[in-house]
N, C-alpha and C positions, 0 to 999 in steps of 0.2 A: 504494500500500500504506500502510495506517495505521501509526502508530507502535507500536500494540499488536501488530499482525500482524507487524511487523518484528522483534520481540524474539526469537522462536524461531529464525528463520534466522540472525540476528546471533550468538546464543549458540552455535548449532551450528557455524557457520562459524568463530567465534572459538575454540572448543574444538579444532576441527581444526587451525586455524592455530597454536594453542598447542602441540599435540603435534608438529607439523612444526617449529616454532621450537625446541623443546627438542632434538629430534633433530639438527637442523642446527647449533645452537649447540654441541652436544657435539663435533661434528666439526671445529670451527674451532680451529686451534692448530697447533703445530709437529709433532705426532705423526703427522699424515697418516692420519686415520681417516675412513671413509666412513659415510654414513647406514645402509647395509646392515650394516656392522660393529656399529653401535650397536644396531640392532634384534636382531641375532643374539646380541650379548652380553647384552642384557636377557633374551631368551628362555632363554639358557643358565643364567643365574642364577636364573631362575624354574623351572628343571627341564624345559624343553621343547626341549633340544638340547645340542650339544656346543660348547665354546668355540672361536671361530674366530680369536682374537687371541692373541698371546704373553702370558705372565703380566704383563709390564710394561704393555703397552697395555691389557690387560683391567683392570688396576688403575687406569689413568688414566681409563678410561671409567666403570667401576662405582663406584670409591671417590672420585674427584675431580670429574669433569665433570658426571656425571648428578646427584649430590646438589647441586652448585652451581647448576645450571640449575633444578632443582626448587625449591630454596630461594628463588632469585630470583623464580620464578613465584608461590610462596606469599606472599612478602613484598610483591610488587607488587599482588597481589589484595587482601591484607589492608589495606595502607596506602591503596589507592584506595577501598575500601569505608568505611574509617574516615573518610576525607575527605568522602565523600558524605553519610554520616550526620551528621557534625558540622556541615557547612554547612547542612543542613536544621534540625538541632536548635538551633543557635545563630542561624539566619537570617542568616548572614554568608557571602557568597560567597568570602571570602578565608580561611576557616577550614580548617585541615588537622590531621592527627593531632598535630602538634608545637605547636599553639597552647596545649595544656594544660601545656607544659613537661615532658612525659614523656621526650622525647629527651634533654633536658639532665639530668634526674634519672638516667637510665640511664647517661649518660656519666660522671657523678660516681661512681656505684656501681662502674662498671668501673675507673675510675682508682684508687679507694680499694683495690680488690683487687689490681690489678697493680702499682701504684707503692708503696703503703704496706703491702701485705701483709695487709690486713684479712681476718680469717677464718683466719689461720694456715695457709694452704695448703689448707684444706678447702673453702673457698668458691671456685667457679670464676668466671671473668670474666663469663660469661653470668648466673650466679646473682647476682653483685654488681650487674650492670646491671639485672636484673629488680627487685631490691630497691630500687634507687635510683629506678626508674621508678614503682613503687608508692608510695614515700615522697613523690615529687614530686606525684603525682596526689592523694594524701591531703591535702597542703598546699594544693593548689588548691581542693579541695572545702571545706576548713575556711575558707579565706579568702573564697571566694565566698558560702558560707552566712552567715558573719559579716557580710559587707557587703550582704546582701540577697538573694542567690541568683538574680538576674536573669542573662540570657544575657550582657549587657554586663559584669557583674561577673565572670562565669566567664572571659571572654576576658582581661580585665585581670588577674585573678588568675593566669592561665596565663602571661601576659607577665612578671609579677613573679617567678613561680617559675622561668621559663626564665632570666631574667637572674641570679637568685641562684645557681642550680646551675651555670650557665656560668662564673660568677666563681669558684665553689669548684673546679671542674674545672681552670681555668687556674692557679689558685693552687697546687694540689697538684702539677700537672705541672711547673710552673716551679721550685718550691722543693724537691721531694723526688725527682724522677726523674733517672736518668742518661740519657745521650744515646740509647743503644740502646733502653731501655724507653720513653722519651718518643716516639721515632720510631714504634715499634710501636703505642702507644696512640693517637697522633694519626692514624695511618693507619686504625685501626679506627673512630675517632670520625667520620671522613669517609665511612664506609660501605664495607664490603668483604664479599664472599662467599667469600673465599679459605679460610676455616676451616670451610666447610660440611661437614656429615656427615649420615649417614642418620638418626641419632638427633635431630639438630637439625631436619631436615626433618619427622620424625614429630611432634615436639612442636609446632612451629609450625603444621603442617597440622591437628592436632587442635584447637588453640586457634582457628584460623581457621574450622573447620567449626562449632564451638559458637557463635562470634560471629556467623557468617552466619545460623544458625538463629534466634538471638535477634533480629537486625536484620530478617530477613524477617518474623518474627512481629509486628514493630512497623511494618511498611511502611505500612499504612493510617493509623496514628497519625502517622507522619512526614508523610504527605500532608496531613493536617488541620493540623498544626503550621505548615506552609508558609503558611497563610492567617492566622496570628497566634494568640497565646495566648488572647485573649479568645474567639474563635470556638471554639478547641479546648476551652476550659473549658465553654462553653455546650453543646457536644456531648457533654459528660461525660468528656472525656479527663483522666486523673489526671496532671496536668502534672508535679508534683514527683517522683512515682514513676517516670514514663516518662523524665524527664530523668536521674535518678540511675542507672536501669538502663542506659540507652544510653550515658551517659558512662562508667560503670564498664566496660562491655563494650568500648567502643572504646579506652579508655585501657589496659586490661589486654592487649588484642590488640596494640596498639602497643608496649607494654612487652615482650611476648614476641618480637615481630619485631625491635625495636631490640636486644634482648639477643643476638640471633643474628647480626645483620648490621651493627650500628652505626647511625649517624644518616644515613638516606637521605631527603632532603627533597624536597618539591615533587610527589611522586607523588600524594599525597592532595589536592593543590590542582588539578593540571592535569587528571587523568583524569576526575573526576566531571563537569567542565564539558564535556569532549568527549563523554561518554556522554549527557548531557542534550541536546546538540545532535542526537543521533541518535534517541533514544527518548522525549524529554520528561522532565518532572520526577517522574512517578509512580514511587514507589520499588519497586513490584512489578516494573517493567520496568528501572528504573535500576540497582538493586543487582547483578543478575547480569551485565548488560553492563559495568558498571564493573569488577567483579571480573575478568572475562575480559580486558578491555582493559589493566588494570593488570598482570596476569600476563604477557601478551605483551610489553608495553612494557618491563618491567624485565628480562626475559630478554635482550632485544636490547641494552638499555643496559649490562648486565653484560658481554655479549659484546664490545661496543665498548670498554668500559673495560679489559678484560684483553688486548686485541689491538692497540689503536690505537698504542701505544708499545712493543710487544713488543720485548724481554723485560720491560720495566718495566710495572708495572700501575698504572693510574690509579684512584684511589678512586671508587666508584660515585656517592657523593654529589656529587663534583665534576661528573660528567657530567649528573646529574639537575638540578643547579643551573644549569648552562649552558643546558639546555633549558627549565627551569622559570621562570627569571627573565623572559624575554620573554613567556611565557604569563601570569605574574603581572601584568606591566604591562598586558597586554591585558585581563585580568579587572578590574583596577583601573580602567582607562579605561571599560570597559563599565558598571561599577557607579557611575560618577560621577553620572549624573542621579538615580539612586536616593538616593544620599547627599545630593545637593543638596536633594531634596524633603524628606528627613527633617530636615535642618538648618533649612529654611524653616518646617517645621511646629513 
């Protein structure tokens, strides 16, 4: 079976696996809920039956676990797609959504709201994180355009912004926060879906759908960019416009996701490479497979994070880092010959 013919069964199987994963993940925990109870509860809330669980267990399923699992799926899909687009756009196999410093900017915005009370109680943690992420991305665009606008300058500008906002976050937390507030902020910064809600799922899902449509619309352009900017320009690709559009879309999607769940790293680095191994580099095939793989991956990572040390919860970012670091090293090793040839040239 060719890679193109493999996409449809992979996506269909992946979506089925995602539905099963969400249903099973909701049952895992101390409440003793079965998969049948989950489906019956969902149908009851959709108006197709009567509740089968007690009010307490019904609340656990409908208001706590299902939104959490769905938010993990949305964030996994979004971060993975952002990583795939950025790796192609920047022609850097080690790029991921956090290379632009968006995560660090979101962290600073959240800390300013929670620790310093910026906004006078009107601005929420998520809104502060989103504002910080957008500010960080704006700084990266300004720096990269000032320095020449090349992909290398964008990466370096992202690193600079990341270090700047990380330093600001650490300074604010260490100097202005009490022990209780500091602990809560640091836990959120490491990634957590414990505050998931239906409204958060809806907002993140809407942003994800829009971002996916834009990225799919540029799939052929991304394929051309993989062969170099000179060839893309010769074929009539509007490089500057395409780069700005895709960078804005991926950065804003990352900002929305980070504002909902904190800094969950390595998803955008690991999953696109796994998807390329299955369906090749063509973005018409790569993007849907990457999205489904990221969704399934983060649902199970979150399940592991909240149960492995029960009743204590491990931040999701810690688990993804433990998994992602070996994958990062593997990608780094595989990219070594390519970097050697570039250095020699």
